[in-house]
C-alpha positions in Angstrom: -29.0 3.7 -20.3 -29.3 2.8 -16.6 -32.0 5.2 -15.4 -35.6 4.1 -16.0 -37.2 6.2 -18.8 -40.4 4.8 -20.2 -40.1 6.4 -23.6 -36.4 5.5 -24.1 -37.0 2.0 -22.7 -39.9 1.3 -25.0 -37.8 2.4 -27.9 -35.0 0.1 -26.7 -37.5 -2.8 -26.5 -38.8 -2.2 -30.0 -35.3 -1.9 -31.4 -34.2 -5.2 -29.7 -37.2 -6.9 -31.2 -36.3 -5.7 -34.7 -32.8 -7.0 -34.2 -34.0 -10.4 -33.0 -36.4 -10.6 -36.0 -33.6 -9.9 -38.4 -30.9 -12.0 -36.8 -33.1 -15.0 -35.6 -30.8 -16.1 -32.8 -31.0 -19.5 -31.2 -30.0 -18.0 -27.8 -30.5 -14.6 -26.2 -28.3 -14.1 -23.2 -28.8 -11.0 -21.2 -26.9 -9.1 -18.5 -27.7 -6.3 -16.0 -31.0 -5.4 -14.4 -33.0 -3.2 -16.8 -31.4 -4.4 -20.1 -31.9 -8.0 -18.8 -35.6 -7.5 -18.3 -36.2 -5.7 -21.6 -34.0 -8.2 -23.5 -35.7 -11.3 -22.1 -39.2 -9.8 -22.7 -38.4 -9.1 -26.3 -36.8 -12.6 -26.8 -39.8 -14.3 -25.2 -42.3 -12.3 -27.4 -40.4 -13.5 -30.5 -40.1 -17.2 -29.4 -36.4 -17.3 -29.1 -35.6 -21.0 -28.3 -33.2 -20.4 -25.4 -33.3 -17.4 -23.0 -30.6 -17.0 -20.4 -29.8 -14.2 -17.9 -26.6 -13.6 -15.8 -26.8 -11.9 -12.4 -23.4 -10.2 -12.0 -24.7 -8.6 -8.8 -28.1 -7.6 -7.7 -29.8 -4.5 -6.4 -32.0 -6.1 -3.8 -30.3 -4.6 -0.8 -28.1 -1.6 0.1 -29.0 0.3 -3.1 -32.6 1.4 -2.8 -35.4 1.7 -0.2 -37.6 -1.4 0.5 -40.4 -0.3 -1.8 -38.1 0.2 -4.8 -36.2 -3.0 -4.0 -39.5 -4.9 -3.8 -40.5 -3.5 -7.2 -37.3 -4.8 -8.8 -37.8 -8.2 -7.2 -41.3 -8.4 -8.8 -39.8 -7.6 -12.2 -37.0 -10.1 -11.8 -39.4 -12.9 -10.7 -41.5 -12.3 -13.8 -38.5 -12.2 -16.1 -37.2 -15.5 -14.5 -40.4 -17.2 -15.6 -39.5 -16.3 -19.2 -35.9 -17.6 -18.8 -34.6 -21.1 -19.5 -31.7 -20.6 -17.1 -30.5 -18.0 -14.6 -26.7 -17.8 -14.1 -25.3 -16.8 -10.7 -21.6 -16.0 -10.5 -21.2 -17.6 -7.1 -22.8 -20.2 -4.8 -23.6 -17.4 -2.3 -25.4 -15.4 -5.0 -27.4 -18.5 -6.0 -28.5 -18.9 -2.4 -29.5 -15.3 -2.1 -31.4 -15.3 -5.4 -33.3 -18.5 -4.6 -33.7 -18.7 -0.8 -33.6 -15.0 0.3 -35.1 -13.0 -2.5 -37.1 -15.9 -4.1 -36.4 -14.9 -7.7 -36.7 -18.4 -9.0 -36.2 -22.0 -7.9 -32.6 -23.2 -7.2 -33.0 -25.8 -10.0 -33.2 -23.0 -12.6 -29.9 -21.4 -11.4 -26.5 -22.5 -12.7 -23.4 -21.2 -11.0 -20.8 -20.1 -13.5 -18.1 -17.8 -12.1 -16.8 -15.0 -14.3 -13.6 -15.4 -16.3 -10.9 -12.8 -17.1 -7.7 -12.3 -19.0 -5.3 -12.4 -16.1 -1.9 -12.8 -17.6 -1.1 -9.0 -17.6 -1.4 -8.9 -13.9 1.6 -11.2 -13.4 3.8 -9.9 -16.2 6.6 -7.3 -15.7 5.6 -6.8 -12.1 8.8 -5.3 -10.9 9.1 -2.9 -13.8 5.5 -1.7 -13.2 6.1 -1.4 -9.5 9.1 0.9 -9.9 7.1 3.0 -12.5 4.0 3.4 -10.2 6.0 4.3 -7.2 8.2 6.7 -9.0 5.2 8.4 -10.6 3.6 9.0 -7.2 6.8 9.6 -5.3 6.5 6.5 -3.1 9.6 5.4 -1.2 10.5 1.7 -1.2 10.0 1.5 2.5 6.5 2.9 2.4 3.6 0.4 2.5 1.0 1.2 -0.2 -2.7 0.4 0.4 -4.9 0.8 -2.7 -8.7 0.7 -2.9 -10.1 0.6 -6.5 -13.5 1.3 -7.8 -16.3 3.8 -8.3 -16.7 6.4 -5.6 -20.4 5.7 -4.9 -22.2 5.0 -1.6 -22.3 1.2 -2.0 -18.5 1.1 -1.9 -18.5 2.5 1.6 -15.2 4.4 1.5 -16.0 5.9 5.0 -15.1 2.5 6.5 -11.8 2.5 4.6 -11.0 6.0 5.8 -11.8 5.2 9.5 -9.6 2.2 9.3 -6.8 4.2 7.7 -7.0 6.8 10.5 -6.6 4.0 13.1 -3.8 2.3 11.3 -2.0 5.6 10.8 -2.2 6.2 14.6 -1.0 2.7 15.6 1.5 1.5 12.9 5.2 1.5 13.2 5.5 1.6 9.3 5.3 4.5 6.9 2.1 4.2 4.9 0.5 5.7 1.8 -3.1 5.1 0.7 -4.5 5.5 -2.8 -8.1 5.9 -3.8 -8.3 4.8 -7.4 -11.5 5.8 -9.3 -14.0 8.6 -9.2 -17.7 9.3 -8.9 -20.5 11.1 -7.1 -19.1 10.5 -3.6 -15.7 12.1 -4.3 -16.5 15.4 -2.4 -18.1 13.5 0.5 -15.0 11.3 0.8 -12.7 14.3 0.8 -14.8 15.9 3.5 -14.6 12.7 5.6 -10.9 12.6 5.2 -10.7 16.2 6.4 -13.0 15.4 9.3 -10.7 12.5 10.3 -7.6 14.7 9.9 -6.2 12.6 7.1 -4.0 14.7 4.9 -4.7 14.1 1.2 -3.9 15.3 -2.3 -5.4 15.2 -5.8 -2.8 13.5 -7.9 -4.1 15.4 -11.0 -3.3 18.7 -9.4 -0.3 18.0 -7.2 2.7 15.7 -6.9 3.1 16.3 -3.2 3.3 13.4 -0.8 0.3 12.8 1.5 -1.1 10.0 3.6 -4.0 9.7 1.1 -3.9 10.3 -2.7 -6.9 10.5 -5.0 -5.8 9.3 -8.4 -9.1 9.5 -10.3 -9.5 6.8 -13.0 -6.5 4.8 -14.0 -7.0 2.4 -17.0 -4.0 0.1 -16.3 -5.0 -1.5 -13.0 -2.2 -4.0 -13.4 0.2 -1.0 -13.0 -1.6 0.1 -9.8 -1.6 -3.4 -8.3 2.1 -3.8 -9.0 2.9 -0.7 -7.1 0.7 -1.5 -4.2 1.4 -3.8 -1.2 -2.2 -4.3 0.0 -5.5 -4.1 -1.9 -8.6 -3.1 0.2 -12.3 -3.2 -0.4 -15.0 -1.9 2.0 -18.2 -2.5 0.1 -21.7 -2.9 1.5 -22.7 -5.2 -1.3 -20.8 -6.9 -4.2 -21.5 -9.4 -7.0 -18.1 -10.7 -8.1 -15.5 -8.0 -7.1 -13.2 -7.9 -10.1 -10.6 -5.8 -8.2 -10.1 -8.7 -5.8 -9.6 -11.2 -8.5 -7.1 -8.9 -10.2 -5.4 -8.3 -6.9 -4.7 -12.0 -6.4 -3.6 -12.4 -10.0 -1.1 -9.7 -9.1 0.0 -11.6 -6.0 -1.3 -9.0 -3.5 -3.0 -9.7 -0.2 -6.5 -8.3 0.5 -8.4 -6.7 3.3 -12.2 -6.6 2.6 -15.7 -6.8 4.0 -17.3 -10.2 3.6 -20.4 -9.3 1.5 -22.0 -10.7 -1.6 -19.7 -13.0 -3.6 -16.5 -11.9 -2.0 -16.1 -15.1 0.0 -16.3 -17.0 -3.3 -13.4 -15.2 -4.9 -10.9 -15.3 -2.1 -9.6 -17.8 0.4 -10.3 -16.5 3.8 -7.2 -16.2 5.9 -5.0 -17.4 3.1 -5.4 -14.7 0.3 -7.6 -12.3 2.2 -8.6 -11.1 5.7 -12.4 -10.5 5.8 -14.8 -9.0 8.3 -18.4 -8.1 8.7 -19.4 -4.9 6.9 -20.4 -3.3 10.2 -17.3 -4.2 12.1 -15.1 -1.2 11.8 -12.7 -2.3 14.5 -12.1 -5.7 12.8 -11.5 -4.1 9.4 -8.9 -1.8 11.0 -7.2 -4.7 12.8 -6.9 -6.7 9.6 -5.5 -3.7 7.8 -3.0 -3.0 10.6 -1.9 -6.7 10.7 -0.9 -6.6 7.0 0.7 -3.2 7.2 2.8 -4.3 10.1 4.0 -7.7 8.8 5.8 -8.0 5.5 6.1 -11.7 6.3 2.3 -12.0 6.4 1.9 -10.1 3.2 4.3 -12.3 1.4 2.7 -15.5 2.8 -0.8 -14.4 1.6 0.5 -13.3 -1.8 1.8 -16.7 -2.8 -1.5 -18.6 -3.1 -3.7 -16.0 -4.7 -2.2 -16.2 -8.2 -2.6 -20.0 -8.7 -6.1 -19.8 -7.1 -7.6 -17.2 -9.5 -5.9 -18.5 -12.6 -7.6 -21.9 -12.0 -11.0 -20.5 -10.9 -11.4 -17.2 -12.9 -9.5 -17.5 -16.2 -11.5 -16.7 -19.3 -10.8 -20.1 -20.8 -12.7 -21.8 -18.0 -15.6 -19.4 -18.5 -15.8 -20.1 -22.2 -15.9 -23.9 -21.6 -18.6 -23.6 -18.9 -20.8 -21.3 -21.0 -20.4 -23.5 -24.1 -21.6 -26.6 -22.2 -24.6 -24.8 -20.9 -25.6 -23.4 -24.3 -25.4 -26.8 -25.9 -27.3 -28.5 -23.1 -30.2 -26.1 -23.2 -30.4 -26.2 -27.0 -30.4 -30.0 -26.9 -33.3 -30.0 -24.5 -35.3 -27.7 -26.8 -34.7 -30.1 -29.7 -36.1 -33.0 -27.7 
C-alpha cells in the first residue's frame, strides 16, 4: 500500500524476506518508492547477488513539502548504496537523480526507456473513431481535445481549463474537450470549470453535449485516442508519461508542459508543442494553434507513430533489460 504505515510496512518487509529465502533469486528488481526501499533492504539483508531499482518518476518536487521531500531523498540515497544499478527511464531523469537530487553517482545509473504493447493504438482507428464520437454525440466537424490521467494536484488540470477557456473564446472551430480519469481533485476541477464559465457534463449521468465532458475512467484508451484530434497534458511533474506515448502510437498531436521526462518521449515541434509549466499563455497558444489548423495536426501526426514504435516498444525494453541483467550477473561471478 502506498501510504506509510510502520506496522504494515514491517509486515511487508518480513514477508518479502520469507519469499526471497524460499525462492533464492539471483536478481531482485524493484519499482516505486516505498516498495523499492523495502524490497531492496530485504534483498540486501539476504545477500541477493544483484539488486536493481527502476525510477519510473520521483517524488522529489511538486508532491510534498521540502522536509518530506528531503526525508525521501535520504531514504533513496541509502537504498542506492545497496543497489547494483539504478535504472532511469530518460536521460533527463538520470540528470535529475544524479546532479540535482544526488541520489547516486551517474555511473550507477543506466537509462532504459519503458516499453509498451503499442499495436492496438494503430489498429482499426477509423472504426474506433466513429464509435467514440457516436457514443459522446460528437459531430465530425468538432475538434476533440482529450486529457487523460488521474485527477490529482500534480496533473494541474487548472492550467488545462484556463487554456480551454481562452481557446473557446478565440477559435473559429467547434471544440469539445474530454477529461478522462477520476480522482480526489474531481470536485475542485468542476468548481474551476464553473468559475471559468465552461459548461460541462458528467458523461455517466448525461448524454447532453457540452464544451467539457467528464468521462471518469475508461479502460480502452486506444478508443479514446482514436476519437480525439489532440491529446493534452498539463502536469507539474512526470516520469515517463504513458498517455503521450500512446497518443503518438495513435498518430495524434500533443500539447503539453515540458516537465520530467516529457521531452524524452516526444519530438518538440514535430510530434508535440511544449511549454514551461508556468506559462499559461504559451500553453493556450499551442492548443489554439492545433485546434485552428487541421493541416498542422495532420503534419504532426505522421511522425509520432514511427518514433514511439522504435523507441518505446516492449521488444526493445526486453532486449535492454536482458542485457543489463546478464552484464551485472557476469560481474558478480568475476
